[in-house]
C-alpha positions, -999 to +999 in steps of 0.1 A: -472-207+023-508-203+034-515-193+070-511-223+092-528-225+126-506-211+153-491-232+181-516-217+205-546-222+183-538-259+177-531-265+213-564-249+223-582-271+197-566-303+209-571-293+246-609-291+239-608-328+229-585-338+258-590-314+287-567-334+309-538-327+286-534-363+276-553-388+255-569-419+269-538-437+255-515-415+275-503-393+247-494-358+256-513-332+237-481-312+231-468-341+210-500-341+189-496-303+183-460-309+173-469-336+147-497-315+133-474-285+128-446-307+114-470-321+087-468-289+067-490-302+039-517-328+038-512-339+002-490-330-027-520-317-046-523-291-018-487-282-026-495-277-063-524-254-054-504-233-030-472-231-050-492-220-081-503-190-060-467-184-050-457-183-086-485-159-095-475-135-068-439-137-079-450-130-115-470-099-104-440-087-084-418-091-114-442-071-136-439-043-112-401-045-108-379-065-132-353-068-106-374-093-088-367-122-110-367-158-097-342-186-100-338-223-098-313-251-102-321-284-119-322-312-093-322-349-101-329-361-066-349-350-036-317-346-017-302-322-042-334-300-038-333-304-001-297-291+002-303-263-023-332-249-004-315-253+030-285-234+016-306-206+002-325-202+035-293-202+055-278-175+032-309-153+027-331-162+057-358-171+032-363-193+001-387-168-015-380-164-052-363-198-053-378-227-072-367-263-082-363-271-119-371-307-128-352-314-160-364-340-185-328-343-196-317-354-162-346-378-158-335-394-191-299-393-182-300-404-146-334-413-132-350-440-154-350-478-156-335-478-191-301-466-180-283-434-191-303-422-221-302-391-243-328-364-240-352-379-266-382-389-245-369-425-244-373-429-206-405-441-190-427-411-184-437-422-149-401-414-139-409-377-141-438-381-118-418-402-094-391-375-092-416-347-084-430-369-056-395-376-043-385-340-042-415-330-022-411-359+002-376-347+008-385-310+012-413-319+036-389-340+056-366-310+058-396-292+074-401-320+099-364-320+109-363-282+113-395-280+133-385-309+155-354-290+164-375-261+174-398-282+195-369-299+212-356-264+220-390-255+234-393-286+255-358-281+269-366-244+278-398-255+296-380-282+315-353-257+326-379-232+338-369-206+312-386-171+315-419-166+297-403-143+271-378-170+261-407-195+257-427-170+236-397-163+213-393-200+205-431-203+199-429-173+177-402-190+156-424-221+153-454-200+142-433-180+116-414-211+103-410-209+065-415-242+048-387-257+026-414-264+000-411-242-031-425-243-066-413-269-091-411-262-128-416-296-142-405-306-177-431-327-196-409-328-228-432-327-258-460-344-239-450-381-244-476-387-270-508-372-283-528-345-266-547-370-244-514-387-233-502-352-224-533-345-204-530-378-185-493-373-177-499-337-167-525-348-142-501-372-126-474-346-124-499-321-108-510-347-083-474-353-074-471-315-066-462-298-098-477-263-100-459-254-132-455-276-164-431-268-192-439-282-226-421-278-259-433-276-295-413-305-309-427-337-323-432-360-294-418-392-311-388-373-327-380-351-297-344-340-294-325-321-267-329-284-273-292-280-279-288-308-304-294-309-341-323-326-359-352-308-340-386-311-356-414-288-347-452-293-349-477-269-364-490-243-339-525-258-338-510-291-326-490-273-299-520-253-287-540-284-283-513-297-259-513-264-240-550-268-236-545-304-224-522-291-196-547-264-187-576-288-185-555-310-162-549-281-139-586-271-139-598-306-133-577-309-102-586-275-088-552-259-094-568-228-108-536-208-108-515-235-125-487-221-146-478-233-181-445-226-197-446-228-235-412-236-250-403-230-286-374-247-302-379-230-336-348-210-334-327-241-339-353-263-356-352-264-394-378-291-399-414-299-396-432-333-397-463-322-414-479-293-433-510-280-416-542-273-435-549-236-440-586-226-440-581-189-448-553-164-454-535-154-422-547-183-400-522-203-379-516-228-406-509-204-433-485-184-410-466-217-403-466-228-440-452-195-453-418-203-438-414-236-457-386-239-481-401-244-516-390-251-552-406-237-583-423-263-605-406-260-639-401-283-669-367-291-655-383-297-620-417-311-628-443-324-603-439-361-601-460-389-587-458-388-549-448-351-548-466-326-527-475-292-541-486-259-525-503-229-539-480-200-528-481-163-540-503-172-569-484-202-582-479-239-575-446-248-557-431-279-542-421-278-505-386-292-500-390-327-485-362-349-472-359-387-478-374-393-443-406-373-453-398-342-432-402-308-446-376-280-444-380-244-434-361-216-451-327-208-437-327-177-414-364-179-405-359-192-370-363-159-351-394-150-370-410-184-363-400-180-326-419-147-324-450-161-340-448-193-319-447-172-287-475-149-296-498-177-305-489-197-273-498-167-252-528-153-270-545-185-283-529-213-262-533-196-228-497-201-218-484-180-189-446-180-195-424-185-225-392-204-230-370-196-260-343-222-265-312-205-279-278-217-291-258-189-274-263-168-243-266-135-260-288-108-243-291-087-274-304-116-296-330-127-270-341-092-262-346-086-299-371-114-302-388-106-269-393-070-279-411-081-310-433-104-289-441-075-265-454-054-293-484-078-293-483-091-256-468-063-235-464-083-203-448-114-220-424-131-196-398-158-201-380-185-183-345-188-196-322-218-197-287-207-185-276-239-200-244-258-193-245-267-230-231-232-236-194-227-232-200-196-211-164-185-209-159-187-246-192-171-255-188-141-232-151-136-242-161-137-279-188-111-272-164-088-254-138-092-281-164-084-308-176-053-289-140-040-284-131-046-320-161-027-332-153+002-308-117+002-319-104-006-284-083-035-296-068-046-329-076-078-348-044-095-336-051-091-299-068-118-280-069-144-309-103-160-310-089-195-313-071-190-280-098-173-259-103-203-236-067-201-225-061-196-187-036-169-195-065-146-204-082-151-170-066-120-153-065-098-185-089-069-190-109-090-215-111-120-192-123-098-163-148-079-184-162-112-196-165-125-160-182-092-150-208-096-178-212-132-166-220-120-131-245-095-145-260-118-171-292-128-152-298-092-141-293-080-177-315-106-193-343-101-168-343-064-172-339-062-210-354-094-222-384-100-199-369-131-182-389-137-151-372-170-142-335-179-146-326-215-144-297-239-149-310-271-163-281-296-155-260-281-127-263-311-103-253-335-131-221-316-137-215-308-100-217-345-091-193-354-119-168-327-109-170-334-072-166-371-076-137-366-099-120-343-074-125-366-045-116-398-064-084-383-078-072-374-043-086-404-024-074-431-048-043-411-054-017-399-029-038-379-005-061-407+008-081-394+038-067-359+034-085-357+001-119-363+018-113-341+048-098-312+029-121-314-001-154-320+017-156-323+055-135-294+066-153-271+042-187-284+053-179-276+089-165-241+081-193-232+057-220-243+081-234-270+059-258-289+081-253-322+063-220-326+081-242-340+108-255-367+084-275-387+110-295-356+120-299-346+084-319-377+076-341-376+106-323-394+135-334-368+160-368-369+145-370-406+152-358-401+188-385-375+194-412-399+182-399-427+203-401-404+233-437-395+224-448-432+224-424-448+249-413-420+273-383-431+294-383-465+278-374-450+244-342-465+229-327-434+214-298-429+189-288-394+201-270-402+233-236-392+246-219-419+225-233-407+192-203-397+171-224-368+156-217-350+189-182-343+175-198-318+152-215-297+179-203-262+184-177-262+156-167-230+139 
């Protein structure tokens, strides 16, 4: 994050106002300094501005070294994001290179007033803004709790007369504290309406803290999950207008480095809602129209009232139109349309990153498309959805099997494809090779396919379902309290998960500190000797 004033600088500034070390109301200036430092950001728009800069720096680092890709997990609450960042910081000592992904799927499925809805933009769009706001409130509170712990340590050291070097070390830790606030890549679906609606929603998302907006080229009122059938794309001019709407929202709010991810669903989308008007050969419209499935007009297939006709290759043809009025693309043209989508989004739409929604996690397929894009835009970069919609075990085992068959390493009868999910293959050579490729997948796709950011869209959805299933089976079954202790609490303690002290995690000590600031010895505190959270001190 940007350079904050140091503890000494802030203390000197406050001391100028209150030379006696206390305010007329009797507030100690050290308490003022603490609160100023704990308030790591003034507004969430400040977060958007700064995090955009963080993403730009990360993108430049990736351009220089493809090993420096970034990652995120999709979070459907502030608490999920809070725990994710705390875990990364505990493991790595830093959260750099870690983002939060805000999934429209999970807002639809879990975070809207209409209930559990499919990913079809059926939820109220303000729910997306609310979740961005919630995530940053939670991450900022993580800052407050962590800094409060440091200031309590500092106060205790001073009261015990600790040597100057001990005091300086604690102050140094305060001055170099790394915020839990990280960039959010926020899903705006297909824009929730026309280009003006997209602009208005983008503004609200940015004001809530989003430095990066991901938008897809589907029809807004017919939007489908990227891994479902029935996807309908819009002409490229329409999509470019929505990219510009997002850019104008960033510019208006002073988020000059705001990042736009242009997602194309064309690989799996075989339909379009309208035929754009071509003004000249080779323009965006004609490049979109050329992929339409058409029929020759013949005496047996004449042009009838209500039909649409196109001039194509010197003759009049009929585009294939379904009963619902949608037009079909030719089979097998998805990859070509993806390449053209991506090039136009980058070169004309001003997008910064690409997202290609695929139906399988195959590095070769994605790299093949990306290499074609890079022939025109050499520094093209992607975010990639390591989606739970993929059966990863089955896909990777199929890929290994196909490679080994082609190399003559196994025969057709070995590792029957219909049985590849069987647990009996887990410890076999094929199962272990598939798992090894799975572990390498993000490295491979980042190196070979230009993937700057790897994300999993729905991990916390599945994690919550799995964890509740595990706990419920044991608790409501035979194991009772042993299920909770063995499944959760004991593992929390031994893994150093701070949430085992749940009162502290939600700010109980933070509240005690503030009570001391305003009430001194009169403060009624929760953290006394009878607080049961003390049972979790000094556990290994």
